[in-house]
C-alpha positions in Angstrom: 55.6 -31.4 -17.5 56.1 -33.0 -14.3 52.5 -32.3 -13.2 51.3 -33.8 -16.6 53.3 -37.0 -15.9 52.3 -37.1 -12.4 48.7 -37.5 -13.2 49.1 -39.9 -16.0 51.2 -42.1 -13.5 48.6 -41.9 -10.9 45.7 -42.5 -13.4 47.8 -45.8 -14.6 48.2 -46.7 -11.1 44.4 -46.5 -10.5 43.3 -48.2 -13.5 45.6 -51.1 -12.9 44.2 -51.4 -9.4 40.9 -51.5 -10.8 41.6 -54.0 -13.0 43.0 -56.2 -10.7 39.7 -56.2 -8.6 37.9 -58.0 -11.1 36.3 -61.0 -9.7 36.4 -63.1 -13.1 39.3 -62.8 -15.1 38.8 -62.8 -19.0 39.5 -66.4 -19.3 37.0 -67.1 -16.9 39.1 -67.9 -13.9 37.8 -66.7 -10.5 39.8 -64.1 -8.1 39.0 -65.2 -4.8 40.6 -66.9 -2.0 39.3 -68.4 1.3 40.6 -67.4 4.6 39.9 -68.8 8.3 38.2 -71.6 7.2 37.1 -73.5 10.2 36.9 -77.0 9.0 40.1 -79.0 8.8 41.9 -79.9 5.3 41.4 -83.5 6.3 37.8 -83.0 4.6 39.3 -82.7 1.3 41.0 -85.9 1.7 37.8 -87.5 2.4 36.8 -86.6 -1.2 40.1 -87.3 -2.6 39.0 -87.9 -6.4 37.8 -84.4 -6.7 40.8 -83.1 -4.8 43.0 -85.0 -7.3 40.9 -83.7 -9.9 41.3 -80.1 -9.1 45.0 -80.2 -8.8 47.3 -78.5 -11.2 49.2 -80.8 -13.7 52.5 -80.4 -12.2 51.2 -81.4 -8.5 48.9 -84.3 -10.1 52.2 -85.7 -12.3 54.2 -85.5 -8.9 51.7 -87.5 -7.3 51.6 -89.9 -9.9 55.0 -90.4 -10.0 55.4 -90.8 -6.2 52.8 -93.4 -6.0 54.4 -95.5 -8.5 57.9 -95.4 -7.3 57.0 -95.3 -3.6 54.9 -98.3 -4.0 57.6 -100.3 -6.0 60.4 -99.4 -3.2 58.2 -100.3 -0.3 57.4 -103.9 -1.4 61.2 -104.0 -2.6 61.8 -103.6 0.8 59.0 -105.9 2.0 60.6 -108.6 -0.6 64.2 -108.0 0.8 62.7 -108.2 4.3 61.4 -111.9 3.3 64.2 -112.8 1.7 66.4 -112.0 4.8 64.4 -113.5 7.3 64.3 -116.7 5.2 67.9 -116.4 4.7 68.3 -116.5 1.2 70.6 -113.9 0.5 74.0 -114.8 -0.7 75.8 -113.3 2.6 74.3 -116.4 4.4 75.9 -119.0 2.2 72.7 -121.1 1.5 73.3 -124.7 0.7 72.7 -126.2 -2.9 69.5 -127.9 -1.5 68.4 -124.5 -0.1 64.9 -123.6 -1.9 64.5 -119.6 -1.6 61.2 -117.7 -1.3 62.0 -115.6 -4.6 64.7 -117.0 -7.0 67.6 -115.0 -8.0 67.0 -112.2 -5.1 70.8 -111.1 -4.1 70.1 -107.9 -2.6 67.9 -104.8 -2.3 68.4 -103.8 -6.0 67.1 -107.0 -7.2 64.2 -107.0 -4.4 63.3 -103.7 -6.0 63.4 -105.1 -9.8 61.0 -107.9 -8.4 58.6 -105.6 -7.0 58.5 -103.6 -10.1 58.0 -106.8 -12.4 55.4 -108.0 -10.0 53.4 -104.8 -9.7 53.5 -103.9 -13.6 53.1 -107.9 -14.5 56.2 -107.6 -16.7 57.2 -111.0 -15.6 60.4 -111.7 -17.2 60.8 -115.0 -15.6 64.3 -114.7 -14.0 62.8 -114.0 -10.7 59.8 -115.9 -9.6 58.0 -116.9 -6.3 58.4 -120.3 -5.1 55.7 -122.4 -2.9 58.5 -122.5 -0.1 57.0 -119.8 1.7 53.3 -118.6 2.3 54.4 -115.2 3.4 56.0 -114.5 -0.1 52.7 -115.9 -1.7 50.5 -113.6 0.2 52.7 -110.6 -0.4 52.5 -111.3 -4.2 49.0 -111.5 -4.0 48.5 -108.3 -1.6 50.9 -106.3 -4.2 49.2 -107.4 -7.0 45.9 -106.4 -6.0 47.2 -103.3 -4.7 49.0 -102.4 -8.0 45.6 -102.8 -9.8 44.0 -100.2 -7.1 46.9 -97.6 -7.9 46.9 -98.0 -11.7 43.1 -97.8 -11.7 42.9 -94.6 -9.8 46.0 -92.5 -11.3 45.2 -93.6 -14.8 41.4 -92.9 -14.4 42.3 -89.4 -12.8 44.7 -88.2 -15.6 42.0 -89.4 -18.4 39.4 -87.6 -16.3 41.7 -84.4 -16.4 42.3 -84.5 -20.0 38.5 -85.1 -21.0 37.3 -82.6 -18.5 34.8 -80.3 -20.1 37.0 -77.1 -18.8 39.0 -77.9 -21.6 36.2 -77.2 -24.1 35.5 -74.1 -22.6 38.6 -72.8 -23.9 37.3 -73.1 -27.5 34.4 -70.9 -26.7 35.3 -67.1 -26.9 34.0 -63.4 -26.0 34.4 -60.7 -27.8 36.8 -58.5 -25.9 34.9 -55.4 -25.2 30.8 -55.2 -24.7 29.0 -52.3 -27.0 25.9 -50.4 -26.3 24.1 -49.2 -29.4 20.4 -49.2 -30.6 19.0 -52.6 -32.2 15.4 -52.7 -33.1 14.9 -49.3 -31.9 15.9 -50.1 -28.1 19.1 -49.2 -26.4 20.8 -52.6 -25.9 24.3 -54.0 -24.5 25.8 -56.4 -27.1 28.2 -59.0 -26.7 29.7 -61.2 -29.1 30.4 -64.8 -28.5 31.5 -67.7 -30.7 32.4 -71.3 -30.9 35.8 -72.2 -32.3 34.8 -75.8 -33.2 32.3 -77.3 -35.4 30.9 -79.5 -32.9 27.8 -77.8 -31.1 27.2 -77.2 -27.8 23.8 -78.8 -26.9 20.9 -76.9 -25.1 23.3 -74.1 -24.5 22.1 -71.3 -22.3 23.3 -67.7 -21.8 22.9 -65.3 -19.0 24.6 -62.6 -16.8 25.1 -61.4 -13.3 26.1 -58.0 -12.6 28.5 -57.6 -9.7 28.7 -54.4 -7.5 28.7 -52.9 -3.8 25.5 -51.9 -2.8 23.8 -50.2 0.5 20.6 -51.3 2.0 17.9 -49.0 3.2 19.2 -50.3 6.7 22.9 -49.0 6.1 24.4 -52.5 5.3 27.2 -52.5 2.8 26.7 -55.7 0.4 30.2 -56.2 -1.5 29.7 -58.2 -4.7 25.7 -57.8 -4.9 24.2 -59.8 -8.0 21.9 -58.4 -10.0 20.4 -60.9 -12.6 21.0 -59.4 -16.3 18.7 -61.3 -19.1 20.6 -61.8 -22.5 18.7 -62.4 -25.8 19.3 -63.8 -28.9 17.3 -63.5 -32.2 16.7 -67.1 -32.3 16.0 -67.4 -28.6 18.1 -67.7 -25.6 17.1 -71.2 -24.8 18.8 -74.6 -27.1 20.8 -72.2 -29.2 22.0 -73.4 -32.6 25.7 -72.6 -31.9 27.3 -73.2 -35.3 28.5 -69.4 -36.0 29.1 -66.3 -33.9 26.1 -65.0 -32.2 25.4 -61.4 -31.0 23.7 -61.6 -27.4 22.3 -58.4 -26.4 20.3 -57.0 -23.3 17.8 -54.4 -23.6 18.3 -51.6 -21.5 14.6 -50.5 -20.2 13.6 -49.5 -17.1 14.4 -52.4 -15.2 17.6 -52.9 -16.4 20.4 -51.6 -13.9 22.2 -49.5 -16.8 18.9 -47.4 -17.5 20.5 -44.7 -15.1 24.1 -44.8 -17.1 25.0 -42.4 -19.5 27.9 -42.1 -22.0 29.4 -39.5 -19.7 29.1 -41.5 -16.5 29.9 -45.2 -17.4 33.1 -45.0 -16.9 32.7 -43.5 -13.4 30.6 -46.7 -12.2 31.8 -49.3 -10.3 30.6 -52.8 -11.4 31.7 -56.2 -13.2 29.3 -57.8 -16.0 29.8 -61.5 -15.5 28.6 -63.3 -18.5 28.0 -67.0 -18.3 27.1 -69.8 -21.1 26.1 -73.2 -19.9 25.8 -76.2 -22.6 26.4 -79.7 -22.8 29.3 -81.1 -24.9 28.4 -82.8 -27.9 30.8 -85.5 -27.9 31.0 -86.5 -24.5 27.7 -85.4 -23.1 29.1 -83.7 -20.0 28.0 -80.1 -19.0 30.3 -77.2 -19.9 30.3 -73.7 -18.5 32.2 -70.8 -19.8 32.7 -67.5 -18.2 34.4 -64.0 -19.0 33.6 -60.5 -17.2 33.4 -56.9 -18.5 34.5 -53.7 -16.1 33.2 -50.2 -17.3 36.5 -49.8 -19.4 35.8 -52.6 -21.5 32.0 -51.4 -22.3 31.9 -48.9 -25.2 29.2 -46.8 -25.7 28.1 -45.8 -29.3 29.6 -48.7 -31.0 28.4 -52.0 -32.7 30.1 -54.8 -33.9 31.5 -55.2 -37.6 30.1 -57.9 -39.4 32.2 -61.0 -39.8 29.7 -63.8 -41.7 29.9 -63.8 -45.6 29.1 -66.1 -48.4 31.5 -67.3 -50.8 31.1 -67.8 -54.6 31.0 -71.5 -53.8 28.1 -71.2 -51.5 30.1 -71.8 -48.4 29.8 -69.6 -45.2 33.2 -67.8 -44.1 33.6 -66.2 -40.6 36.3 -63.7 -40.7 37.7 -64.0 -37.0 39.9 -60.8 -38.0 36.8 -58.9 -37.1 35.6 -60.8 -34.3 36.2 -57.6 -31.9 36.3 -54.9 -34.2 33.6 -52.5 -33.5 32.2 -49.5 -35.4 31.0 -46.0 -34.3 27.4 -45.2 -34.6 25.0 -42.8 -33.6 23.7 -43.6 -30.0 21.8 -41.8 -27.6 23.9 -41.0 -24.5 21.5 -42.5 -22.2 18.5 -44.8 -22.1 16.5 -42.1 -20.4 16.6 -39.9 -23.2 15.7 -42.3 -25.5 12.9 -43.2 -23.6 11.5 -40.0 -23.2 12.2 -39.0 -27.0 9.8 -42.1 -27.8 7.1 -40.7 -25.4 7.2 -37.3 -27.0 6.8 -38.6 -30.6 4.0 -40.6 -29.3 2.1 -37.7 -27.9 2.7 -35.7 -31.0 0.8 -38.3 -32.9 -2.3 -38.5 -30.7 -4.9 -35.9 -30.2 -6.5 -34.6 -26.7 -9.9 -33.5 -25.9 -10.3 -30.3 -24.1 -13.0 -30.9 -21.3 -13.5 -26.9 -21.1 -14.3 -26.5 -24.8 -18.0 -25.8 -25.3 -19.5 -25.4 -28.7 -21.9 -22.4 -29.2 -24.6 -22.8 -32.2 -25.4 -19.3 -33.7 -29.0 -19.3 -35.1 -29.1 -17.9 -38.6 -32.0 -15.9 -39.8 -33.1 -15.1 -43.3 -34.8 -11.3 -42.7 -32.4 -8.8 -43.7 -33.4 -4.8 -43.3 -33.0 -2.4 -46.1 
């Protein structure tokens, strides 16, 4: 009993460690990090727009709030300094005929409130700049211009973050598993993909990359070596009419990296199949890429997908997503090599072959008979 539990625990740990090693998660996030980058992090500040867009929401909102509060408080200090230098504050006991630079600034709090009113153009009218100080007029112009720049940048960054096509990719879903079965008399690897919105992806294109570790003839070990995987859709893999779920398939022929795999050995392989879908969002005309991946444990040999599209009595087409990732066991050759040999054997049975060593000898017949 102890040995059984130990084997189960060991296999579970091995499976978890193997699943963690995937490069692309099921929802398309890449599991990769960069170390010992020689370039300074200052290069990311040069392209500050992309840096802000790539930040997570909690960091973006922190920068958003800090930018406004910081600018309001900074200019509040400047307005307080102007009032202090011009001796407009109550502690200087200004005379009745004294004209302040800014009306009704009595301290740091009122200076902060005036800074806020100026930058966001509230304009209550209680505090206002007079023509007494050129410094105050220049500071008013400078804060107004800087406030417009901050508003444009931060609001534009938030709008761009919300409308990024990355969010549109979340409404494109792939089947949980890939299956291998016969399709059109050929052994194929099949994957199902669906668009959860009624709006289309224009100019969609589906392709795949097989990631594995290879060793070159020179003895060099290449980690994450990429092999192109061509996927086909019955309607063509270019400009898909992506209104209903599609089943894409890869033909396992002699040029396929899956050709030498079998049902008994596929779980022993070390690979990751990354599937990518490129398209243009119909509403925004922005390009969009959807990614997912499959490891050997997620490739089911000898199964096909259950049908999910039906027609109602009212004449509408109905898609049942309850069966989207459901698979059905079917009779399937245990390897592509065996299927290829079986086809060649059947083809030879239908053909005739000439025997070059065969010689037809003619027998002369005579009509003489002896009694």
